[in-house]
gemmi code that builds the backbone of each chain (N, CA, C; Angstrom):
import gemmi

chains = {
    "A": [
        ("UNK", (-4.534, -9.700, 20.214), (-5.040, -8.983, 19.189), (-6.025, -9.785, 18.232)),
        ("UNK", (-6.937, -9.103, 17.701), (-7.815, -9.847, 16.934), (-7.213, -9.879, 15.489)),
        ("UNK", (-7.915, -11.018, 14.866), (-7.463, -11.417, 13.545), (-8.281, -12.178, 12.883)),
        ("UNK", (-8.485, -12.069, 11.532), (-9.405, -12.892, 10.818), (-8.673, -13.426, 9.687)),
        ("UNK", (-8.600, -14.753, 9.306), (-7.897, -15.308, 8.216), (-8.876, -16.073, 7.250)),
        ("UNK", (-8.986, -15.597, 5.925), (-9.646, -16.403, 4.954), (-8.557, -16.823, 3.981)),
        ("UNK", (-8.288, -17.988, 4.174), (-7.077, -18.791, 3.296), (-7.179, -18.693, 2.106)),
        ("UNK", (-8.539, -18.817, 1.460), (-8.897, -18.817, 0.177), (-8.885, -17.514, -0.377)),
        ("UNK", (-8.052, -17.264, -1.353), (-7.959, -15.897, -1.978), (-8.919, -15.771, -3.070)),
        ("UNK", (-9.042, -16.896, -3.885), (-9.718, -16.954, -4.915), (-10.319, -18.241, -5.191)),
        ("UNK", (-11.733, -18.484, -5.476), (-12.145, -19.590, -5.793), (-13.181, -19.831, -7.214)),
        ("UNK", (-13.067, -20.560, -7.857), (-13.887, -20.677, -9.037), (-14.756, -22.101, -9.036)),
        ("UNK", (-16.027, -21.795, -9.221), (-16.976, -23.125, -9.345), (-17.753, -22.838, -10.406)),
        ("UNK", (-18.497, -23.832, -10.911), (-19.526, -23.917, -11.994), (-20.736, -23.717, -11.314)),
        ("UNK", (-21.522, -22.819, -12.005), (-22.912, -22.626, -11.607), (-23.663, -24.000, -11.118)),
        ("UNK", (-24.408, -23.798, -10.179), (-25.153, -24.936, -9.342), (-24.432, -25.675, -8.431)),
        ("UNK", (-22.988, -25.433, -8.318), (-22.215, -26.181, -7.604), (-22.234, -25.663, -6.198)),
        ("UNK", (-22.183, -26.322, -5.015), (-22.163, -25.823, -3.802), (-20.623, -25.218, -3.400)),
        ("UNK", (-20.448, -24.406, -2.622), (-19.181, -23.810, -2.499), (-19.027, -23.362, -0.906)),
        ("UNK", (-17.934, -23.640, -0.334), (-17.931, -23.214, 1.073), (-16.631, -22.243, 1.028)),
        ("UNK", (-16.751, -21.199, 1.864), (-15.845, -19.958, 2.279), (-15.335, -20.171, 3.492)),
        ("UNK", (-14.063, -20.376, 3.645), (-13.621, -20.591, 5.132), (-13.285, -19.477, 5.896)),
        ("UNK", (-13.377, -19.246, 7.144), (-12.997, -18.127, 8.078), (-12.566, -18.639, 9.198)),
        ("UNK", (-11.375, -18.346, 9.669), (-10.686, -18.671, 10.880), (-10.395, -17.370, 11.777)),
        ("UNK", (-10.781, -17.251, 12.964), (-10.593, -15.975, 13.762), (-9.914, -16.133, 14.996)),
        ("UNK", (-9.212, -15.113, 15.335), (-8.318, -15.053, 16.660), (-8.883, -13.856, 17.489)),
        ("UNK", (-9.266, -14.119, 18.880), (-9.650, -13.193, 19.458), (-9.291, -13.491, 21.167)),
        ("UNK", (-8.992, -12.600, 22.002), (-9.016, -12.766, 23.330), (-10.214, -12.564, 23.889)),
        ("UNK", (-11.069, -11.968, 23.391), (-12.370, -11.543, 23.927), (-13.117, -12.834, 24.081)),
        ("UNK", (-14.211, -12.795, 25.316), (-15.110, -14.006, 25.361), (-16.257, -13.726, 24.639)),
        ("UNK", (-16.543, -12.403, 24.398), (-17.746, -11.959, 23.886), (-17.487, -11.213, 22.540)),
        ("UNK", (-17.966, -11.667, 21.380), (-17.753, -10.863, 20.279), (-18.623, -11.027, 19.252)),
        ("UNK", (-18.627, -10.421, 18.106), (-19.493, -10.632, 16.963), (-18.620, -11.141, 15.692)),
        ("UNK", (-19.318, -11.962, 14.932), (-18.755, -12.431, 13.817), (-19.797, -12.044, 12.705)),
        ("UNK", (-19.158, -11.588, 11.541), (-19.906, -11.281, 10.377), (-19.331, -11.743, 8.978)),
        ("UNK", (-20.388, -11.572, 8.105), (-19.895, -11.928, 6.697), (-20.473, -10.901, 5.768)),
        ("UNK", (-19.695, -10.228, 4.888), (-20.149, -9.240, 4.032), (-19.877, -9.547, 2.627)),
        ("UNK", (-20.668, -9.331, 1.770), (-20.468, -9.472, 0.299), (-20.076, -8.173, -0.365)),
        ("UNK", (-19.177, -8.124, -1.316), (-18.878, -6.972, -1.972), (-18.701, -7.318, -3.444)),
        ("UNK", (-20.018, -6.800, -4.087), (-20.043, -7.055, -5.520), (-19.194, -6.059, -6.291)),
        ("UNK", (-19.063, -6.227, -7.610), (-18.080, -5.235, -8.290), (-18.449, -3.750, -8.207)),
        ("UNK", (-19.614, -3.492, -7.731), (-20.038, -1.923, -7.586), (-19.241, -1.256, -6.344)),
        ("UNK", (-18.660, -2.282, -5.404), (-17.865, -1.839, -4.356), (-18.581, -1.658, -2.952)),
        ("UNK", (-19.870, -1.613, -3.077), (-20.680, -1.356, -1.732), (-20.593, -2.740, -1.032)),
        ("UNK", (-20.249, -2.618, 0.302), (-20.440, -3.755, 1.243), (-21.811, -4.078, 1.500)),
        ("UNK", (-22.128, -5.234, 1.420), (-23.424, -5.732, 1.638), (-23.487, -6.698, 2.830)),
        ("UNK", (-24.214, -6.303, 3.992), (-24.352, -7.132, 5.152), (-24.915, -8.513, 4.928)),
        ("UNK", (-24.279, -9.546, 5.227), (-24.971, -10.963, 5.077), (-25.555, -11.443, 6.304)),
        ("UNK", (-24.727, -11.561, 7.415), (-24.986, -12.153, 8.546), (-24.245, -11.566, 9.787)),
        ("UNK", (-24.680, -11.683, 10.959), (-24.017, -11.296, 12.213), (-24.431, -12.501, 13.108)),
        ("UNK", (-23.201, -12.893, 13.806), (-23.606, -14.027, 14.875), (-22.651, -13.707, 16.168)),
        ("UNK", (-23.378, -13.691, 17.102), (-22.640, -13.432, 18.521), (-22.162, -14.603, 19.056)),
        ("UNK", (-20.997, -14.412, 20.051), (-20.240, -15.393, 20.257), (-20.779, -16.482, 21.363)),
        ("UNK", (-22.105, -16.175, 21.767), (-22.887, -17.011, 22.489), (-23.838, -18.068, 21.901)),
        ("UNK", (-24.080, -17.882, 20.565), (-24.845, -18.557, 19.852), (-24.148, -19.349, 18.712)),
        ("UNK", (-23.820, -20.774, 19.069), (-23.229, -21.423, 18.219), (-24.278, -22.273, 17.032)),
        ("UNK", (-25.406, -21.916, 17.250), (-26.339, -22.642, 16.357), (-26.095, -22.200, 14.773)),
        ("UNK", (-25.997, -23.280, 13.865), (-25.795, -22.823, 12.489), (-27.149, -22.336, 12.057)),
        ("UNK", (-26.865, -21.416, 10.883), (-27.967, -20.502, 10.512), (-28.172, -20.812, 8.888)),
        ("UNK", (-29.282, -20.895, 8.496), (-29.658, -20.934, 7.010), (-30.460, -19.909, 6.578)),
        ("UNK", (-30.133, -19.375, 5.465), (-31.047, -18.385, 4.891), (-31.087, -18.568, 3.424)),
        ("UNK", (-32.097, -19.355, 2.913), (-32.278, -19.554, 1.553), (-30.971, -20.545, 1.151)),
        ("UNK", (-30.437, -19.891, 0.136), (-29.299, -20.777, -0.294), (-27.954, -20.592, 0.481)),
        ("UNK", (-27.999, -19.763, 1.348), (-26.857, -19.379, 2.198), (-26.883, -20.230, 3.548)),
        ("UNK", (-25.827, -20.576, 4.166), (-25.699, -21.277, 5.396), (-24.384, -20.875, 6.082)),
        ("UNK", (-24.467, -20.893, 7.350), (-23.212, -20.505, 8.054), (-23.101, -21.499, 9.233)),
        ("UNK", (-21.705, -22.132, 9.386), (-21.371, -22.929, 10.544), (-20.442, -22.371, 11.467)),
        ("UNK", (-20.759, -22.081, 12.612), (-19.953, -21.484, 13.737), (-19.630, -22.373, 14.666)),
        ("UNK", (-18.261, -22.616, 14.762), (-17.617, -23.488, 15.526), (-16.642, -22.906, 16.601)),
        ("UNK", (-16.908, -22.652, 17.842), (-16.179, -21.839, 18.739), (-14.883, -22.801, 18.990)),
        ("UNK", (-15.113, -24.017, 18.843), (-13.842, -24.916, 19.248), (-12.741, -24.873, 18.354)),
        ("UNK", (-13.070, -24.588, 17.030), (-11.993, -24.402, 16.096), (-11.836, -22.914, 15.684)),
        ("UNK", (-12.551, -22.100, 16.342), (-12.459, -20.661, 15.849), (-12.860, -20.323, 14.439)),
        ("UNK", (-13.827, -21.072, 14.135), (-14.135, -21.003, 12.511), (-15.635, -20.429, 12.228)),
        ("UNK", (-15.832, -19.870, 11.294), (-17.046, -19.363, 10.959), (-17.373, -19.321, 9.485)),
        ("UNK", (-17.618, -20.428, 8.950), (-17.637, -20.743, 7.523), (-18.934, -20.833, 6.859)),
        ("UNK", (-18.773, -20.228, 5.579), (-20.034, -19.782, 4.810), (-20.260, -20.756, 3.670)),
        ("UNK", (-21.424, -21.260, 3.548), (-21.634, -21.956, 2.324), (-22.740, -21.578, 1.506)),
        ("UNK", (-22.506, -21.575, 0.350), (-23.539, -21.117, -0.815), (-23.896, -22.571, -1.424)),
        ("UNK", (-25.035, -22.837, -1.409), (-25.579, -23.982, -2.151), (-26.295, -23.607, -3.388)),
        ("UNK", (-25.975, -24.462, -4.482), (-26.592, -24.140, -5.700), (-26.254, -22.947, -6.372)),
        ("UNK", (-25.071, -22.641, -6.310), (-24.562, -21.227, -6.608), (-25.088, -20.720, -7.919)),
        ("UNK", (-25.085, -19.381, -7.947), (-25.604, -18.923, -9.166), (-24.606, -17.586, -9.592)),
        ("UNK", (-24.507, -17.290, -10.884), (-23.671, -16.221, -11.433), (-23.601, -14.992, -10.536)),
        ("UNK", (-24.845, -14.588, -10.090), (-25.007, -13.291, -9.183), (-24.299, -13.497, -7.953)),
        ("UNK", (-23.872, -14.670, -7.664), (-23.209, -14.789, -6.279), (-21.735, -14.409, -6.444)),
        ("UNK", (-21.238, -14.216, -7.627), (-19.955, -13.724, -7.946), (-19.695, -12.374, -7.211)),
        ("UNK", (-18.665, -12.480, -6.486), (-18.315, -11.253, -5.606), (-17.173, -11.641, -4.828)),
        ("UNK", (-16.797, -10.593, -4.020), (-15.664, -10.795, -2.876), (-16.431, -11.014, -1.526)),
        ("UNK", (-16.175, -11.831, -0.731), (-16.830, -12.179, 0.439), (-15.761, -11.889, 1.604)),
        ("UNK", (-16.122, -11.366, 2.541), (-15.252, -10.840, 3.791), (-16.085, -11.511, 4.973)),
        ("UNK", (-15.102, -11.969, 5.805), (-15.422, -12.504, 7.031), (-14.984, -11.434, 8.054)),
        ("UNK", (-15.495, -11.041, 9.158), (-15.232, -9.968, 9.836), (-15.543, -10.266, 11.531)),
        ("UNK", (-14.833, -9.511, 12.281), (-15.021, -9.724, 13.776), (-15.110, -8.353, 14.546)),
        ("UNK", (-15.821, -8.265, 15.548), (-15.748, -7.133, 16.284), (-15.946, -7.526, 17.766)),
        ("UNK", (-15.605, -6.729, 18.603), (-15.687, -6.820, 20.059), (-17.367, -6.624, 20.440)),
        ("UNK", (-17.788, -7.221, 21.413), (-19.267, -7.132, 21.476), (-19.781, -5.888, 21.625)),
        ("UNK", (-19.072, -4.923, 22.249), (-19.517, -3.544, 22.404), (-18.831, -2.604, 21.628)),
        ("UNK", (-18.151, -3.002, 20.419), (-17.383, -2.261, 19.652), (-17.847, -2.531, 18.156)),
        ("UNK", (-19.056, -2.331, 17.638), (-19.461, -2.718, 16.446), (-18.988, -1.809, 15.407)),
        ("UNK", (-18.632, -0.578, 15.996), (-18.115, 0.561, 14.957), (-16.712, 0.194, 14.423)),
        ("UNK", (-16.055, -0.802, 15.128), (-14.704, -1.039, 14.810), (-14.467, -2.558, 14.383)),
        ("UNK", (-14.779, -2.934, 13.135), (-14.926, -4.150, 12.517), (-13.526, -4.571, 12.076)),
        ("UNK", (-12.928, -5.670, 12.386), (-11.749, -6.145, 11.769), (-12.081, -7.335, 10.739)),
        ("UNK", (-11.619, -6.905, 9.509), (-12.058, -7.787, 8.273), (-10.849, -8.720, 7.974)),
        ("UNK", (-11.371, -9.983, 7.365), (-10.323, -10.664, 6.698), (-9.937, -10.092, 5.411)),
        ("UNK", (-9.152, -10.631, 4.697), (-8.640, -10.281, 3.384), (-9.585, -10.398, 2.182)),
        ("UNK", (-10.527, -11.342, 2.336), (-11.657, -11.543, 1.561), (-11.273, -12.797, 0.635)),
        ("UNK", (-12.233, -13.390, 0.101), (-12.303, -14.517, -0.895), (-13.048, -14.112, -2.003)),
        ("UNK", (-12.308, -14.012, -3.270), (-13.071, -13.545, -4.377), (-13.647, -14.716, -5.019)),
        ("UNK", (-14.972, -14.837, -5.308), (-15.685, -16.007, -5.666), (-16.018, -15.807, -7.265)),
        ("UNK", (-15.743, -16.790, -7.949), (-16.271, -16.630, -9.284), (-17.205, -17.720, -9.618)),
        ("UNK", (-18.409, -17.446, -10.179), (-19.379, -18.506, -10.487), (-19.363, -18.557, -11.874)),
        ("UNK", (-18.877, -19.628, -12.512), (-18.972, -19.605, -13.988), (-20.114, -20.295, -14.363)),
        ("UNK", (-20.768, -19.706, -15.579), (-22.112, -20.117, -16.062), (-21.868, -21.548, -16.927)),
    ],
    "B": [
        ("UNK", (-35.989, 4.831, 2.112), (-35.078, 5.558, 2.785), (-33.649, 5.544, 2.067)),
        ("UNK", (-33.037, 6.686, 1.907), (-31.898, 6.830, 1.166), (-30.553, 6.107, 1.903)),
        ("UNK", (-29.763, 5.508, 1.113), (-28.745, 4.878, 1.948), (-27.585, 5.745, 2.115)),
        ("UNK", (-26.533, 5.279, 2.520), (-25.361, 5.972, 2.754), (-24.622, 6.570, 1.278)),
        ("UNK", (-24.418, 7.809, 1.283), (-23.863, 8.562, 0.083), (-22.406, 8.996, 0.415)),
        ("UNK", (-21.582, 8.839, -0.583), (-20.078, 9.257, -0.619), (-19.968, 10.048, -1.885)),
        ("UNK", (-19.285, 11.288, -1.493), (-18.942, 11.844, -2.814), (-17.383, 12.407, -2.498)),
        ("UNK", (-16.630, 12.629, -3.616), (-16.996, 12.083, -5.054), (-16.816, 10.528, -5.091)),
        ("UNK", (-17.128, 9.962, -6.096), (-17.022, 8.578, -6.301), (-15.648, 8.157, -6.641)),
        ("UNK", (-15.061, 9.088, -7.363), (-13.745, 8.793, -8.072), (-12.913, 10.358, -7.879)),
        ("UNK", (-11.628, 9.950, -7.663), (-10.929, 11.131, -7.469), (-9.382, 10.823, -7.814)),
        ("UNK", (-8.917, 11.804, -8.471), (-7.166, 11.572, -8.939), (-6.623, 12.746, -8.397)),
        ("UNK", (-5.565, 12.440, -7.732), (-4.700, 13.333, -7.219), (-3.366, 13.130, -7.387)),
        ("UNK", (-2.207, 14.148, -6.966), (-0.772, 13.852, -7.164), (-0.279, 13.781, -5.731)),
        ("UNK", (0.798, 13.186, -5.671), (1.448, 13.151, -4.370), (1.761, 14.573, -3.950)),
        ("UNK", (1.732, 14.669, -2.682), (1.939, 15.995, -2.013), (0.516, 16.893, -1.585)),
        ("UNK", (-0.433, 16.633, -2.576), (-1.747, 17.204, -2.313), (-2.541, 16.728, -1.185)),
        ("UNK", (-3.571, 17.518, -0.871), (-4.451, 16.873, 0.042), (-5.909, 16.679, -0.387)),
        ("UNK", (-6.577, 15.761, 0.167), (-7.983, 15.600, -0.438), (-8.862, 15.607, 0.823)),
        ("UNK", (-10.239, 15.852, 0.396), (-11.347, 15.666, 1.363), (-12.430, 14.920, 0.786)),
        ("UNK", (-12.819, 13.826, 1.596), (-13.933, 13.025, 1.061), (-15.174, 13.034, 1.962)),
        ("UNK", (-16.281, 12.987, 1.312), (-17.626, 13.416, 2.074), (-18.475, 11.980, 2.358)),
        ("UNK", (-18.962, 11.916, 3.460), (-19.956, 10.819, 3.559), (-21.309, 11.279, 4.358)),
        ("UNK", (-22.444, 11.127, 3.846), (-23.691, 11.463, 4.296), (-24.410, 10.208, 4.658)),
        ("UNK", (-24.654, 10.128, 6.085), (-25.159, 8.775, 6.614), (-26.563, 8.662, 6.361)),
        ("UNK", (-27.177, 7.471, 6.538), (-28.509, 7.489, 6.571), (-29.242, 8.406, 7.601)),
        ("UNK", (-30.432, 8.984, 7.146), (-30.987, 9.783, 7.980), (-31.436, 9.123, 9.404)),
        ("UNK", (-30.892, 9.873, 10.474), (-31.195, 9.334, 11.790), (-29.929, 8.622, 12.271)),
        ("UNK", (-29.071, 8.275, 11.707), (-27.839, 7.630, 11.946), (-26.819, 8.495, 12.497)),
        ("UNK", (-26.315, 8.182, 13.730), (-25.465, 9.352, 14.402), (-23.935, 8.919, 14.401)),
        ("UNK", (-23.760, 7.595, 13.924), (-22.362, 6.985, 13.931), (-21.817, 6.993, 12.636)),
        ("UNK", (-20.801, 7.363, 12.287), (-19.985, 7.213, 10.942), (-18.660, 6.831, 11.206)),
        ("UNK", (-18.344, 5.574, 10.542), (-17.048, 4.964, 10.263), (-16.385, 5.019, 9.120)),
        ("UNK", (-15.045, 5.141, 9.229), (-14.421, 5.246, 7.783), (-13.559, 3.868, 7.646)),
        ("UNK", (-13.253, 3.416, 6.422), (-12.577, 2.397, 6.371), (-11.627, 2.570, 5.111)),
        ("UNK", (-10.439, 2.137, 5.046), (-9.629, 2.107, 3.837), (-9.435, 0.545, 3.125)),
        ("UNK", (-9.657, 0.612, 1.925), (-9.400, -0.755, 1.268), (-8.564, -0.836, 0.270)),
        ("UNK", (-7.284, -1.549, 0.416), (-6.224, -1.565, -0.470), (-5.963, -3.131, -0.863)),
        ("UNK", (-5.563, -3.247, -2.097), (-5.203, -4.836, -2.455), (-4.382, -5.567, -1.386)),
        ("UNK", (-3.355, -4.734, -0.920), (-2.296, -5.319, -0.168), (-2.763, -5.344, 1.409)),
        ("UNK", (-3.462, -4.574, 1.838), (-3.755, -4.426, 3.401), (-5.163, -4.776, 3.560)),
        ("UNK", (-5.931, -5.030, 2.468), (-7.477, -5.138, 2.877), (-8.196, -4.153, 3.382)),
        ("UNK", (-9.228, -4.389, 3.974), (-10.054, -3.524, 4.578), (-9.645, -3.030, 6.039)),
        ("UNK", (-9.289, -1.770, 6.496), (-8.878, -1.412, 7.465), (-9.601, -0.294, 8.270)),
        ("UNK", (-9.850, -0.374, 9.452), (-10.573, 0.759, 10.172), (-9.827, 1.851, 10.181)),
        ("UNK", (-10.458, 3.043, 9.964), (-9.580, 4.433, 10.135), (-9.970, 5.135, 11.365)),
        ("UNK", (-11.181, 5.321, 11.482), (-11.850, 6.208, 12.466), (-13.293, 6.085, 12.593)),
        ("UNK", (-13.820, 6.561, 13.892), (-15.260, 6.431, 13.959), (-15.797, 7.625, 14.664)),
        ("UNK", (-16.882, 8.464, 14.268), (-17.333, 9.471, 14.887), (-18.663, 9.419, 15.270)),
        ("UNK", (-19.029, 10.020, 16.536), (-20.431, 9.855, 16.982), (-20.716, 11.340, 17.804)),
        ("UNK", (-21.761, 11.855, 17.174), (-22.005, 13.252, 17.917), (-20.886, 14.162, 17.849)),
        ("UNK", (-20.289, 14.259, 16.676), (-19.173, 15.181, 16.186), (-17.977, 14.927, 17.148)),
        ("UNK", (-17.654, 13.735, 17.694), (-16.584, 13.420, 18.472), (-15.971, 12.129, 18.013)),
        ("UNK", (-14.692, 12.323, 17.766), (-14.041, 10.849, 17.286), (-13.885, 10.126, 18.405)),
        ("UNK", (-14.481, 8.830, 18.531), (-14.579, 7.907, 19.473), (-13.549, 6.796, 19.433)),
        ("UNK", (-13.272, 6.413, 18.160), (-12.087, 5.475, 17.925), (-11.368, 5.709, 16.917)),
        ("UNK", (-10.077, 5.117, 16.835), (-9.183, 5.399, 15.640), (-8.431, 4.265, 15.495)),
        ("UNK", (-8.222, 4.006, 14.059), (-7.496, 2.970, 13.861), (-5.901, 3.290, 13.804)),
        ("UNK", (-4.981, 2.216, 13.299), (-3.674, 2.679, 13.211), (-3.057, 3.251, 12.021)),
        ("UNK", (-3.563, 4.377, 11.843), (-3.015, 5.524, 10.678), (-2.285, 6.402, 11.048)),
        ("UNK", (-1.432, 7.124, 10.236), (-0.772, 8.336, 10.636), (-1.544, 9.419, 10.773)),
        ("UNK", (-1.115, 10.574, 11.375), (-1.847, 11.792, 11.605), (-2.159, 12.587, 10.317)),
        ("UNK", (-1.693, 12.172, 9.255), (-2.091, 12.707, 7.879), (-3.628, 12.335, 7.655)),
        ("UNK", (-4.131, 11.338, 8.320), (-5.464, 11.040, 8.038), (-6.263, 11.665, 9.348)),
        ("UNK", (-7.152, 12.447, 8.869), (-8.115, 12.913, 10.058), (-9.637, 13.082, 9.528)),
        ("UNK", (-10.312, 13.521, 10.424), (-11.732, 13.301, 10.017), (-12.428, 14.420, 11.098)),
        ("UNK", (-13.689, 14.607, 10.656), (-14.834, 15.487, 11.314), (-15.959, 15.136, 11.102)),
        ("UNK", (-16.985, 15.433, 12.060), (-18.448, 15.152, 11.906), (-19.181, 16.315, 12.315)),
        ("UNK", (-20.184, 16.649, 11.464), (-20.877, 17.808, 11.439), (-22.138, 17.546, 12.439)),
        ("UNK", (-23.056, 18.690, 12.831), (-24.017, 18.517, 13.660), (-25.245, 17.722, 13.047)),
        ("UNK", (-25.123, 17.640, 11.641), (-26.183, 16.923, 10.990), (-25.705, 15.390, 10.683)),
        ("UNK", (-24.667, 14.995, 11.410), (-23.990, 13.622, 11.216), (-23.232, 13.452, 9.945)),
        ("UNK", (-23.138, 14.279, 9.157), (-22.332, 14.258, 7.978), (-21.009, 14.147, 8.414)),
        ("UNK", (-20.045, 13.431, 7.626), (-18.733, 13.330, 7.968), (-17.822, 13.612, 6.770)),
        ("UNK", (-16.702, 14.187, 7.011), (-15.573, 14.506, 6.157), (-14.478, 13.634, 6.626)),
        ("UNK", (-13.593, 13.104, 5.602), (-12.195, 12.602, 6.010), (-11.302, 13.495, 5.192)),
        ("UNK", (-10.134, 13.802, 5.855), (-9.156, 14.388, 5.137), (-7.823, 13.694, 4.975)),
        ("UNK", (-6.972, 13.773, 3.907), (-5.782, 13.054, 3.842), (-4.857, 14.079, 3.537)),
        ("UNK", (-3.747, 14.632, 4.206), (-2.884, 15.581, 3.819), (-1.698, 14.965, 3.201)),
        ("UNK", (-0.931, 15.662, 2.510), (0.529, 15.124, 1.863), (0.231, 13.856, 1.242)),
        ("UNK", (-0.504, 13.712, 0.428), (-0.829, 12.400, -0.188), (0.369, 11.459, -0.594)),
        ("UNK", (0.414, 10.282, -0.408), (1.405, 9.464, -0.893), (0.856, 8.423, -1.759)),
        ("UNK", (1.599, 7.816, -2.612), (1.175, 6.831, -3.541), (0.415, 5.510, -2.867)),
        ("UNK", (0.873, 5.188, -1.636), (0.210, 4.222, -0.939), (-1.265, 4.669, -0.538)),
        ("UNK", (-1.706, 5.827, -0.564), (-3.042, 6.139, -0.147), (-4.073, 5.832, -1.167)),
        ("UNK", (-3.582, 5.508, -2.407), (-4.445, 5.018, -3.308), (-5.310, 3.901, -2.770)),
        ("UNK", (-6.678, 4.044, -2.892), (-7.440, 2.926, -2.087), (-8.946, 3.386, -2.331)),
        ("UNK", (-9.727, 2.413, -1.918), (-11.375, 2.747, -1.887), (-11.453, 3.037, -0.413)),
        ("UNK", (-12.117, 4.157, -0.237), (-12.380, 4.617, 1.093), (-13.923, 4.502, 1.356)),
        ("UNK", (-14.125, 3.604, 2.300), (-15.651, 3.213, 2.349), (-15.963, 3.899, 3.706)),
        ("UNK", (-17.273, 4.436, 3.723), (-17.779, 4.945, 4.865), (-19.150, 4.026, 5.369)),
        ("UNK", (-19.339, 3.987, 6.560), (-20.468, 3.176, 7.086), (-21.122, 4.061, 8.302)),
        ("UNK", (-22.475, 3.958, 8.331), (-23.349, 4.537, 9.257), (-24.092, 3.582, 10.109)),
        ("UNK", (-24.421, 3.886, 11.303), (-25.221, 3.269, 12.233), (-25.887, 3.989, 13.050)),
        ("UNK", (-26.929, 3.573, 13.749), (-27.765, 4.417, 14.535), (-26.907, 5.150, 15.620)),
        ("UNK", (-26.281, 4.140, 16.358), (-25.435, 4.650, 17.476), (-24.087, 4.062, 17.486)),
        ("UNK", (-23.925, 2.878, 17.205), (-22.668, 2.276, 17.283), (-21.987, 2.216, 18.671)),
        ("UNK", (-20.889, 1.648, 18.706), (-20.219, 1.697, 20.065), (-20.805, 0.760, 20.948)),
        ("UNK", (-20.988, 1.271, 22.230), (-21.209, 0.448, 23.415), (-22.760, 0.183, 23.614)),
        ("UNK", (-23.532, 0.780, 22.756), (-24.836, 0.587, 22.802), (-25.315, -0.726, 22.232)),
        ("UNK", (-26.686, -0.888, 22.523), (-27.069, -2.309, 21.811), (-26.736, -2.260, 20.312)),
        ("UNK", (-26.617, -3.501, 19.788), (-26.125, -3.717, 18.460), (-26.788, -2.864, 17.456)),
        ("UNK", (-26.078, -2.311, 16.496), (-26.714, -1.415, 15.567), (-25.817, -1.751, 14.317)),
        ("UNK", (-26.618, -2.340, 13.189), (-25.920, -2.808, 11.901), (-25.320, -1.663, 11.213)),
        ("UNK", (-24.214, -1.792, 10.713), (-23.511, -0.589, 9.967), (-24.019, -0.866, 8.484)),
        ("UNK", (-24.282, 0.217, 7.931), (-24.572, 0.159, 6.474), (-23.465, 0.846, 5.778)),
        ("UNK", (-22.959, 0.325, 4.698), (-21.811, 0.896, 4.056), (-22.274, 1.717, 2.582)),
        ("UNK", (-21.495, 2.749, 2.324), (-21.744, 3.352, 1.239), (-20.901, 2.851, 0.056)),
        ("UNK", (-21.078, 3.371, -1.199), (-20.397, 2.711, -2.250), (-19.056, 3.015, -2.341)),
        ("UNK", (-18.442, 3.909, -1.553), (-16.992, 4.158, -1.569), (-16.690, 5.275, -2.430)),
        ("UNK", (-15.556, 5.745, -2.061), (-14.755, 6.817, -2.936), (-13.573, 6.291, -3.258)),
        ("UNK", (-13.194, 6.044, -4.642), (-12.015, 5.423, -5.118), (-10.899, 6.472, -5.386)),
        ("UNK", (-9.890, 6.783, -4.512), (-8.824, 7.733, -4.752), (-7.604, 7.023, -5.353)),
        ("UNK", (-7.171, 7.730, -6.439), (-5.861, 7.293, -7.045), (-5.033, 8.505, -6.825)),
        ("UNK", (-3.770, 8.291, -6.302), (-2.789, 9.144, -6.040), (-1.666, 9.018, -7.219)),
        ("UNK", (-1.285, 9.855, -8.114), (-0.356, 9.664, -9.101), (1.054, 10.390, -8.645)),
    ],
}
model = gemmi.Model(1)
for chain_id, residues in chains.items():
    chain = gemmi.Chain(chain_id)
    for i, (resn, *xyz) in enumerate(residues, 1):
        res = gemmi.Residue()
        res.name, res.seqid = resn, gemmi.SeqId(i, " ")
        for name, pos in zip(("N", "CA", "C"), xyz):
            atom = gemmi.Atom()
            atom.name, atom.element = name, gemmi.Element(name[0])
            atom.pos, atom.b_iso = gemmi.Position(*pos), 0.0
            res.add_atom(atom)
        chain.add_residue(res)
    model.add_chain(chain)
structure = gemmi.Structure()
structure.add_model(model)
structure.setup_entities()
């Protein structure tokens, strides 16, 4: 069975600090996708990144970076120099390679960036 | 290009009633998926429709049903509402979804259902 675990339910950091959100996944599939989504207070899920299981390269997008390690089944997300606008709930998710319509989500990490 | 729209945004019902939620996908998108989000269970997949056919179904009771129309708009119905059905119901659309090449899912703002 597939499972995504986000052990950190809530994190608070002061603005400009770096913060890492942890994600550990379980799957028997050899090919799969991993995702991160952001859910601001408005409720809409905003897509941040998709990574396929073949590609373990780390990715950086502005202040955001992702570290994918297959050996530890982890897909961690780091925000550098955090800003108040980063405050949201962040979800890590997993889907089979050919089943993007059915995404398995973690329980989410609520991130508070304090001014 | 308009995003995914969901109506109504908020809904209050009482136990035993039934409810219908609507989702209009992004123009040109043919796959619509539904998710339920609750504080206890988090985000859970309900079902997915493509070309008016349900292709996938999550682990929910038969009280939860849906359909898709020829214009790809989708409705979700919950009959005999229970207190535990109170949740944010999110709809997502993609070009094709499923086994085709990757198509990103775009989510709507959700419908918040409260069952009293």
